[in-house]
Structure formats: structure tokens, C-alpha cells
N, C-alpha and C positions, 0 to 999 in steps of 0.2 A: 677644454675637456669635453668628451662626448656627453650628450644629455642622457641622464638616467631615466628609464621608463618608470612611470608610476604604477604600471600594471603589476599585480602580484604573481603573474604567470610568465614563464619563459617564452622565448620566441616560438619554440616548438609547440608548447602548450597553446599559445594563441592561434597558431596555424591549425591545430587540431580542433579548437573551439569554433573556428570559422568554417570548417569543412565537414567534420564528422556528424554534428547534429542533423544537418540537412540530409546527408546520405542515409543515416539511420531512420529518419522520418520517412523518406521515400521507400526504403526497403520494408519497414514495418507496415506502412500504409498499403503497399502492394500485397504483402503476405497476409495481412489482416483481412483483406477482402475475400480471401479464400477460406477463412475459418468459419465454422458453423457453431454458434453458441446455443446451449441448452441450459435452462435455469431449473434448479431443484432446491428444496428447502425442507427442513424438518417440519413435522406436523405442528401447526400452530405458529410457525415463524413466517412473517411477511418479508419477502425479499425487497430490498430497497431498489429504487429506480424503476419499479414496475407498478404502475397504478398511482404513483404520486411523484411530485417533483422533489428532488433532493434539496434539503435545506439545512436546518441546524442539527446536523448529526455528525458523529465521528465514525469513520470506517477503518477497519484494520484487516490486514492480510499478511501472509508470509512473503518474505523477500523473493523467494524462488519463482513466484508467478507474476513478477512485475511486468514482463513483456505483454502477456495476454491482458492483464488489467489495464495497462496503458492504452491499449487499442480499444478494449471493450467499453471503458468508462470515459472515453474522450469527450463525449458531449456534456458531461456533468460540470466541466470547468471548476473542478474541485481544487483545493489547496493542499499540497503535499509537503511533509517535512523531509528535507533533503540535506545531507551533511554539507559542511563548509569546505570539503576537500575539492581537489581538481576534478576527481571523478563525479562529485556532486554537482559541480558546475556544468559538466558535460550532460548529465542527466537532466538538470534544470532546463537547459536549452533545448534538448530533445522534447521534453514534455510541454514546454511552452508552445512548440509548433503544433501540438495536439490540443491546445487550449487550456492546459492546466496552469495553475499558479503555484508558487513555492514560497515557503519560509525556510530559512537556512538555520540549521542547528542539528545536534544529535545528543545522545546521552553523554558523550564525552566532551563536547564543546558547543557552546551556544544554546544549550537546552532550555534554559529559563527564558531567553529571548524568543525562542521558537514557540514556547507555550503561550507567551503573551501575544505574539502575532496570530496564533491560531485562535485564541480566545476572541480577538477582534474579528476574525473571519466568521466565527460562529455567531457573534453578535450581529453581523450583517446578513444572517440567515443563509449562509453558504456552507457547504460541507467541508470537513477536514479529513485527510487521509493519512494513515501511518503504515509504513511497512514495519510491522510490529517487532520483528526480530532483526531489523537492519540497524546500522549499515554493515556490521561485521559479525553479527551473531552473538551467542551460539544459535544454531538453527532451531526453529520452532520453539523459541523461548522469548516471549514478549518483554519489551522494556516497560518501565512504569509510566512513561510519558503520557500515553492515552488515558491512563487511570487518573493521573493528576489533572489533566485537561477536563475530563468528565466531571471530576469533583468540583473544579472551579466554575464550570459553566452549567452543569446540570444536563448536558447533552447526552443522549443515549449512544451506545457503541454498537455498531453493526459489524458482524464478523463473517467473513466469507473466504472462499478459496476457489481458484480457477485451475482446473486440471485438464490438460490435453489428453486425448486418447493416444496420440502418437507425438513424441517430441524428442529432441536432443537434450541430454542432461550434461551440463558442464561439470568439470571436476573442481568446483569452487566450494567455499564453505557452505553456501546455501543450496547447492545442487541445482543451480539456476536452469530453468526450463526454457527451451526455444521450441514452441509448437511447430510441427511440420506443416507444409502446405496442404490445404484441403482436409485438415483434421477436424474432428469435433472437439469442442471444449465445453466442459460442464462448469457452470457457475453455481457453486454450492453455498447455501446460507446456513449458518449456525444460529444458536439462540442470541437474541439481543442482550446486552449487558447494561445495567443501570447502576451507577455509583452514587451513593448519597452525596448530595452537593452541599458545599459551604464556601461561598465565594468570599467570606470575611477572613478566612485564614490563609496565610501564605503557604506555598507548596510544601515548605519544610515542616510545617506543623501538622500535616497529614501523616500520622505516625507510620513508621516503616512496617510494623506488623499489619496495620490496616491496608496499606498500599499493596503489600505482598499477597494478602488474601484475594483482592480483586485482580491483581496481576495474574494469579494462578487461574482464576475464573476466566480471564481473557484467553490465556493459553488453551484452556479446555474447550472454549467455544470455537476458536479457530480450528483446533484439532478435530473437533467433531465435524466441522464443515469439510476439512481436508479428507478425513477418513471416509465420509459419505461420498465425496467426489471420486476417490480412488476406487471404491467398491462399485461405482456406477458403471464402469467399463469392464468389470470382471464378468466372465462367462456365467450365464444363468444356469443354476443346477438343473433346470427343467429343459430349457431349449438348447443349452450349450453355447449360447451366444450372449453378447453384451446387450445392454439396454437398447 
């Protein structure tokens, strides 16, 4: 009898995994070199990665700006939550080429294990990152994972959005953005969020109403960053031009 492969992927999927990540990395690396990044923040908000080394923090952004984020924050070596699907495996291998680490899980599968893995990452003074509305949406609505992790660890949550001045927008659930060559990209920071911590309670004992209150605050903070970023490139009422 033919020997059965132990791989969870088909032959076609294994072929894609062997070729696509390297091609995507090369293309994104070349494209990213043409982008110009500009950082803004609300008054009183300190942007992360500017003036201090990233450490024991949680960072959240919307799924639509993954591409720009992957390139811009490549030197942080942060750990990202990525789903256990085949698409997640592709993304994991691409991001590994940029120096990122990954824990596998999502709100629908492997979520508890992912939180435990990220708690260990934070304990080692390394940052953790969530695409807050991923992997399947709804768009601009955060999952509760970052809130539970912040409650368990006491780590603050930094909220940001990257908005290109010019980009292609895909017809996907997240309206995924591909910044065009030589475009400007604004890195916009919203207010930091702190969740009261209690590492003695399991995730399930952080009541649903409590978690929902802070989940909504997370939505609001990322949305404030996104709205500020989108307004950044609007024509000035005085000069008729963008920033």
C-alpha cells in the first residue's frame, strides 16, 4: 500500500507553502522600500516603538492594514495570533521571513491555547499583536481575546491604524488594503487601554458584561486612530491640499 503522508496539507497546499511565502516576502520587501511612513497620535498619547523598546505590551489594529503593518513593524520581532487554517499557515510563514513569531489560534478554534502562549510571550518581556477583528470579521469589531489577555497579564493595550494615501482595496470582508508604490502611509495612534488585571481567575470567570465593556472601549480606541488617519489625507479647508 502507498505510504500515507502525515502532513495535514494536500500536495497542492504543500507546494503553495513552499513557494508563495518567499514570493510574497520578496514583493512586499521591494514594495515597502518605496513607502514613506508618517506617525501621528492624539494629544497626550505616546506612540509605541518611538523612543522606547517594545516589551510587555499588547498591540491591536484592524485586519485591513495587515500588509503595511507587516512591513513597518518588522524589526519588533513581535508575536502575532494567527488562525490554525491553511491561510493562517501561509501568513505565518510569510511573517516569519520578516522576523515575526506566531501562536496559532482564533476566536473559533484554539483561542485558549493562544492566550496561554501569548501570556508566556509577555512574561518574557516581548510584545504581542492581534488583528483585532480577524480572521473573518465582522469588520471593525474587535474580538475579546486582547481584553482577556490584558486582564490575565496586566499588560497595556496599544491601538493603532495604518492608512495609505493611495491604495488598492480588495472586495473582501475586511476591505483589505494594498498600498500603492511610493505612497505615503500614516501611522495613527489612539488612546492606550488598561484592563483591570486579575491573574488568579480563569478566562471564563471574567464576566461577559465586564469583557464587553472593555471590548467596546477597544473598538473605540482603534476607530479613533482609524478616523484620524483617514482625515489626515483629506484636503485642508485652508490650503485645499492634504497634510
